[in-house]
Backbone as ProteinMPNN parsed JSONL, in Angstrom:
{"seq_chain_A": "MANRTLGTRQKLVFRGPDQGPGRAAPKGPRNPLVVPALQRKAGPHDKSQGAKRQAGKRSLIRQLLGKEEA", "coords_chain_A": {"N_chain_A": [[0.853, -1.178, 0.0], [0.596, 2.173, -0.82], [2.213, 5.042, 0.539], [0.433, 7.759, 1.149], [0.929, 10.206, 2.275], [3.388, 11.208, 1.639], [3.475, 13.014, -0.459], [2.476, 15.338, 0.6], [4.132, 16.162, 2.552], [6.239, 18.355, 4.502], [8.432, 20.402, 2.755], [11.997, 20.683, 2.284], [13.52, 23.707, 3.094], [15.755, 26.076, 2.003], [17.606, 28.331, 3.818], [18.899, 31.656, 4.409], [22.342, 32.509, 5.361], [22.326, 33.845, 7.827], [20.058, 33.031, 9.115], [19.974, 30.47, 10.001], [19.893, 27.496, 12.143], [20.985, 27.806, 15.543], [21.819, 30.373, 15.507], [22.015, 33.77, 16.735], [19.369, 35.159, 18.723], [16.737, 37.368, 17.59], [17.225, 40.911, 18.013], [15.226, 42.582, 18.934], [11.756, 42.536, 20.02], [9.136, 40.883, 18.139], [6.707, 42.181, 18.143], [6.484, 45.449, 18.893], [4.791, 46.614, 20.748], [4.624, 44.981, 22.891], [6.655, 45.341, 24.704], [6.213, 47.565, 26.641], [4.113, 46.379, 28.025], [5.271, 44.136, 29.182], [7.04, 45.338, 30.916], [5.489, 46.516, 32.819], [4.487, 46.157, 36.163], [2.619, 43.823, 38.023], [0.182, 44.735, 40.324], [-1.486, 44.819, 43.558], [-4.815, 43.788, 43.286], [-7.87, 45.583, 43.338], [-10.939, 45.111, 45.102], [-14.109, 44.509, 43.545], [-16.976, 46.71, 43.127], [-19.367, 45.394, 43.73], [-18.441, 43.253, 45.304], [-17.416, 44.644, 47.493], [-19.763, 45.805, 48.465], [-21.263, 43.516, 49.16], [-19.602, 42.456, 51.155], [-19.763, 44.479, 53.061], [-22.472, 44.298, 53.686], [-22.588, 41.723, 54.798], [-20.937, 42.09, 57.059], [-22.459, 43.968, 58.454], [-24.785, 42.5, 59.034], [-23.613, 40.553, 60.645], [-22.819, 42.147, 62.815], [-25.305, 43.09, 63.741], [-26.638, 40.689, 64.437], [-24.86, 39.743, 66.305], [-25.075, 41.605, 68.387], [-27.702, 41.203, 69.201], [-27.674, 38.603, 70.204], [-25.881, 38.752, 72.317]], "CA_chain_A": [[0.0, 0.0, 0.0], [1.429, 3.365, -0.964], [2.079, 6.056, 1.574], [-0.106, 8.94, 0.469], [1.331, 11.453, 2.934], [4.686, 11.675, 1.168], [3.307, 14.148, -1.349], [2.067, 16.536, 1.33], [5.076, 16.459, 3.626], [6.884, 19.662, 4.41], [9.631, 20.354, 1.935], [13.178, 21.318, 2.841], [13.637, 25.087, 2.646], [17.085, 26.605, 2.238], [17.541, 29.686, 4.362], [20.13, 32.413, 4.318], [23.334, 32.142, 6.378], [22.048, 34.461, 9.128], [18.783, 32.548, 9.632], [20.07, 29.052, 10.314], [19.807, 27.138, 13.561], [22.153, 28.155, 16.342], [22.135, 31.8, 15.372], [21.525, 34.592, 17.843], [17.962, 35.554, 18.662], [16.586, 38.754, 17.138], [17.521, 41.875, 19.074], [14.004, 43.189, 19.446], [10.581, 41.671, 19.892], [8.401, 41.008, 16.882], [5.663, 43.175, 18.355], [7.051, 46.452, 19.799], [3.833, 47.003, 21.781], [4.722, 44.034, 23.996], [7.677, 45.791, 25.654], [5.652, 48.242, 27.812], [3.269, 45.462, 28.79], [6.136, 43.275, 29.985], [7.72, 46.128, 31.936], [4.546, 46.867, 33.877], [4.429, 45.186, 37.247], [1.265, 43.576, 38.518], [-0.012, 45.178, 41.696], [-2.651, 44.211, 44.207], [-6.07, 44.135, 42.632], [-8.892, 46.086, 44.246], [-12.191, 44.372, 44.995], [-15.13, 45.196, 42.761], [-17.993, 47.396, 43.923], [-20.304, 44.386, 44.222], [-17.807, 42.499, 46.385], [-17.364, 45.532, 48.667], [-21.124, 45.943, 48.978], [-21.631, 42.262, 49.816], [-18.827, 42.332, 52.389], [-20.363, 45.404, 54.018], [-23.759, 43.742, 54.102], [-22.305, 40.602, 55.704], [-20.435, 42.59, 58.341], [-23.582, 44.607, 59.135], [-25.632, 41.432, 59.581], [-22.869, 39.958, 61.764], [-22.876, 43.068, 63.951], [-26.671, 43.112, 64.267], [-26.913, 39.408, 65.083], [-23.974, 39.628, 67.468], [-25.601, 42.437, 69.479], [-28.948, 40.617, 69.695], [-27.379, 37.389, 70.961], [-25.074, 39.035, 73.504]], "C_chain_A": [[0.901, 1.245, 0.0], [1.166, 4.342, 0.175], [1.64, 7.356, 0.903], [0.37, 10.248, 1.085], [2.654, 11.989, 2.421], [4.559, 12.901, 0.269], [2.981, 15.434, -0.618], [3.021, 16.879, 2.464], [5.74, 17.812, 3.41], [8.206, 19.529, 3.665], [10.781, 21.081, 2.635], [13.319, 22.716, 2.246], [15.037, 25.564, 2.984], [16.968, 28.05, 2.69], [18.896, 30.36, 4.219], [21.087, 32.068, 5.446], [23.039, 32.728, 7.761], [20.746, 33.958, 9.739], [18.833, 31.096, 10.07], [19.949, 28.773, 11.798], [21.097, 27.469, 14.287], [22.557, 29.601, 16.229], [21.54, 32.565, 16.549], [20.06, 34.955, 17.619], [17.864, 36.986, 18.143], [16.733, 39.726, 18.306], [16.277, 42.502, 19.677], [12.829, 42.244, 19.306], [9.896, 41.868, 18.543], [7.34, 42.084, 16.986], [6.207, 44.225, 19.325], [6.084, 46.904, 20.887], [3.894, 46.082, 22.994], [5.657, 44.564, 25.08], [7.074, 46.551, 26.827], [4.781, 47.321, 28.659], [4.115, 44.556, 29.668], [6.818, 44.049, 31.107], [6.793, 46.552, 33.059], [4.52, 45.774, 34.92], [2.987, 45.042, 37.709], [1.19, 43.994, 39.975], [-1.199, 44.484, 42.324], [-3.934, 44.7, 43.54], [-7.087, 44.566, 43.676], [-10.171, 45.286, 44.042], [-13.205, 45.2, 44.215], [-16.154, 45.837, 43.693], [-18.986, 46.401, 44.507], [-19.724, 43.597, 45.386], [-17.724, 43.345, 47.652], [-18.745, 45.671, 49.302], [-21.557, 44.677, 49.712], [-20.879, 42.08, 51.127], [-19.38, 43.264, 53.461], [-21.686, 44.889, 54.555], [-23.556, 42.586, 55.082], [-21.821, 41.09, 57.062], [-21.55, 43.274, 59.133], [-24.495, 43.562, 59.769], [-24.94, 40.763, 60.761], [-22.946, 40.84, 63.005], [-24.268, 43.076, 64.569], [-27.002, 41.817, 64.999], [-26.052, 39.224, 66.33], [-24.498, 40.427, 68.648], [-26.876, 41.841, 70.055], [-28.674, 39.407, 70.568], [-26.654, 37.703, 72.259], [-25.853, 39.713, 74.594]], "O_chain_A": [[1.863, 1.318, 0.764], [0.055, 4.447, 0.694], [2.413, 7.972, 0.169], [0.225, 11.303, 0.466], [3.015, 13.122, 2.738], [5.459, 13.741, 0.245], [3.188, 16.519, -1.162], [2.751, 17.786, 3.251], [5.794, 18.334, 2.296], [8.995, 18.625, 3.94], [10.567, 21.967, 3.462], [13.245, 22.886, 1.029], [15.464, 25.465, 4.135], [16.326, 28.877, 2.043], [19.906, 29.712, 3.943], [20.691, 31.4, 6.401], [23.463, 32.161, 8.768], [20.364, 34.434, 10.808], [17.81, 30.546, 10.477], [19.907, 29.694, 12.614], [22.179, 27.416, 13.701], [23.561, 30.007, 16.815], [20.671, 32.061, 17.261], [19.585, 35.046, 16.487], [18.829, 37.742, 18.252], [16.404, 39.397, 19.446], [16.296, 42.912, 20.838], [12.895, 41.265, 18.563], [10.064, 42.9, 17.894], [7.097, 42.817, 16.027], [6.38, 43.91, 20.503], [6.512, 47.521, 21.863], [3.279, 46.372, 24.02], [5.464, 44.263, 26.258], [7.399, 46.208, 27.964], [4.721, 47.472, 29.879], [3.718, 44.239, 30.79], [7.142, 43.471, 32.144], [7.257, 46.912, 34.141], [4.531, 44.589, 34.586], [2.238, 46.016, 37.776], [2.058, 43.634, 40.77], [-1.847, 43.652, 41.69], [-4.095, 45.891, 43.272], [-7.16, 43.99, 44.761], [-10.454, 44.835, 42.933], [-13.163, 46.43, 44.226], [-16.194, 45.546, 44.888], [-19.404, 46.545, 45.656], [-20.431, 43.302, 46.35], [-17.933, 42.839, 48.755], [-18.879, 45.656, 50.525], [-22.159, 44.763, 50.782], [-21.451, 41.602, 52.106], [-19.46, 42.89, 54.632], [-21.981, 45.031, 55.742], [-24.269, 42.483, 56.08], [-22.238, 40.571, 58.098], [-21.583, 43.171, 60.36], [-24.929, 43.721, 60.911], [-25.582, 40.438, 61.76], [-23.118, 40.341, 64.116], [-24.399, 43.07, 65.793], [-27.591, 41.855, 66.079], [-26.489, 38.609, 67.302], [-24.384, 39.985, 69.792], [-27.122, 41.95, 71.256], [-29.361, 39.197, 71.568], [-26.81, 36.961, 73.229], [-25.302, 40.011, 75.653]]}, "name": "protein", "num_of_chains": 1, "seq": "MANRTLGTRQKLVFRGPDQGPGRAAPKGPRNPLVVPALQRKAGPHDKSQGAKRQAGKRSLIRQLLGKEEA"}
């Protein structure tokens, strides 16, 4: 049975002398907009308004129930 994939295999491509394997990496990134994004440091994230509201509601209920039981 013949191997049908031989016709669709990737062909050998000859590259220039400065593009071969073992050469130095490019000096700059492919996308120059990536550099500022990589230099930014991640900081602490603030809670959303909904999370703050729910936390306040829970603490209020805890305070009200705590005063009634004590």
